[in-house]
C-alpha positions as CSV (number, residue, x, y, z in Angstrom):
1,M,-37.2,30.0,33.5
2,R,-37.2,28.0,36.7
3,S,-38.3,24.8,34.8
4,I,-35.3,25.2,32.4
5,F,-33.0,25.5,35.4
6,L,-34.4,22.3,36.9
7,V,-34.0,20.4,33.7
8,V,-30.4,21.5,33.4
9,V,-29.7,20.5,37.0
10,V,-31.3,17.1,36.6
11,L,-29.4,16.4,33.4
12,F,-26.2,17.5,35.0
13,F,-26.6,15.1,38.0
14,S,-27.9,12.3,35.9
15,C,-24.9,12.4,33.6
16,N,-22.4,12.6,36.5
17,S,-24.0,9.8,38.3
18,N,-23.5,7.4,35.3
19,K,-19.8,8.0,35.4
20,T,-17.9,5.3,37.3
21,E,-14.2,4.8,37.9
22,E,-14.4,1.8,35.6
23,S,-15.2,4.0,32.6
24,C,-12.1,6.1,33.3
25,E,-9.7,3.2,33.5
26,K,-7.1,2.7,30.8
27,P,-7.6,-0.2,28.4
28,N,-5.6,-3.3,29.1
29,E,-3.8,-3.2,25.8
30,E,-1.6,-0.4,24.7
31,F,-2.3,1.1,21.2
32,Q,0.4,0.2,18.8
33,M,1.1,2.2,15.6
34,Y,1.2,0.2,12.4
35,E,4.7,0.2,11.0
36,V,5.1,-0.2,7.3
37,S,7.6,-2.8,6.3
38,E,10.5,-2.0,3.9
39,M,8.8,-4.2,1.3
40,A,5.4,-2.4,1.6
41,A,7.1,1.0,1.4
42,L,9.1,-0.1,-1.6
43,M,5.9,-1.5,-3.3
44,E,4.2,1.8,-2.7
45,Q,7.1,3.7,-4.2
46,M,7.1,1.4,-7.2
47,Y,3.4,1.9,-7.7
48,V,3.9,5.7,-7.7
49,E,6.8,5.5,-10.1
50,N,4.9,3.2,-12.5
51,T,1.9,5.6,-12.4
52,R,4.2,8.3,-13.6
53,L,5.7,6.0,-16.2
54,K,2.3,5.1,-17.5
55,E,1.5,8.8,-17.9
56,R,4.8,9.4,-19.8
57,I,4.1,6.4,-22.1
58,E,0.5,7.6,-22.8
59,K,1.9,11.1,-23.7
60,K,4.7,9.5,-25.8
61,D,7.1,11.4,-23.6
62,T,10.7,10.3,-22.8
63,L,10.8,7.5,-20.2
64,G,14.0,8.3,-18.5
65,Q,16.0,5.4,-17.0
66,F,15.2,2.3,-15.0
67,P,14.9,3.4,-11.3
68,T,17.7,1.5,-9.6
69,Y,16.0,1.6,-6.2
70,F,13.6,-1.1,-7.7
71,L,16.5,-3.5,-7.1
72,N,15.9,-3.2,-3.4
73,I,13.0,-5.6,-3.9
74,E,15.7,-8.4,-3.7
75,K,16.5,-7.6,-0.1
76,A,13.7,-5.4,1.5
77,K,12.3,-6.8,4.7
78,F,8.8,-8.2,4.6
79,T,5.8,-7.4,6.7
80,K,6.0,-9.3,10.0
81,G,4.8,-12.9,9.5
82,K,5.7,-13.0,5.8
83,E,8.8,-14.6,4.4
84,R,10.9,-14.5,1.3
85,D,10.7,-17.9,-0.6
86,T,11.8,-19.4,-3.8
87,F,8.6,-18.4,-5.6
88,F,9.0,-14.7,-4.5
89,N,12.7,-14.7,-5.5
90,E,11.8,-16.1,-9.0
91,Q,9.0,-13.6,-9.4
92,T,11.3,-10.8,-8.3
93,Q,13.7,-11.6,-11.2
94,L,10.9,-11.8,-13.7
95,F,9.5,-8.5,-12.5
96,L,12.9,-6.7,-12.6
97,K,13.4,-8.0,-16.2
98,A,9.9,-6.9,-17.3
99,Q,10.4,-3.5,-15.6
100,S,13.8,-2.9,-17.2
101,E,12.6,-4.0,-20.7
102,I,10.1,-1.1,-20.8
103,Y,13.0,1.4,-21.1
104,T,14.5,-0.4,-24.2
105,A,11.3,-1.8,-25.9
106,K,10.1,-0.6,-29.2
107,D,6.5,-1.1,-28.1
108,T,6.6,0.5,-24.7
109,K,2.9,0.0,-24.1
110,A,3.1,-3.7,-24.5
111,A,6.3,-4.0,-22.4
112,Y,4.6,-1.9,-19.7
113,N,1.5,-4.0,-19.6
114,A,3.7,-7.1,-19.5
115,M,5.3,-5.7,-16.4
116,V,1.8,-5.1,-14.8
117,D,0.9,-8.7,-15.7
118,Q,4.1,-9.8,-13.9
119,C,3.1,-7.9,-10.8
120,I,-0.4,-9.5,-10.8
121,A,1.1,-13.0,-11.3
122,C,3.1,-12.6,-8.1
123,H,0.3,-11.0,-6.1
124,E,-2.1,-13.7,-7.0
125,V,0.0,-16.1,-5.0
126,K,1.7,-13.9,-2.3
127,C,-0.5,-11.0,-1.4
128,G,-3.8,-10.5,-3.2
129,G,-4.9,-7.3,-1.5
130,P,-3.5,-4.8,-3.9
131,I,-4.5,-6.6,-7.2
132,M,-7.4,-4.3,-8.0
133,R,-5.1,-1.3,-7.5
134,I,-2.4,-2.8,-9.6
135,K,-4.9,-3.4,-12.5
136,K,-5.4,0.4,-12.6
137,L,-1.8,0.6,-13.9
138,Y,-2.7,-1.1,-17.2
139,I,-2.5,1.1,-20.3
140,K,-5.6,0.6,-22.4
């Protein structure tokens, strides 16, 4: 019993002796929360909406109407360090056209997959990160 007490005491003091004031100091840089840009948030909403649209097309259900909030892509603020340019503006118009055609097309699956193609065409140039995720939107 006495030996256990000694081990505990030794461990206690050895742990406390390793602590210095330096280890308790605050870091030089403040932690900053990542803020999602308007464009990133909009893209996330569009992804969710198109996932639902994909399910409706696959079930041959009614599609509803073109979500007008998609038009916000024309003015949403980008992530810091990214800029709207001619390429993006052209791709935006092609995307909106492809997206809206889904709701009037006879072959909704083909129109839907054309919209996904349009997303990928832009992301191949502007922001490649989400391409693998976008490809999951395809209807096979």
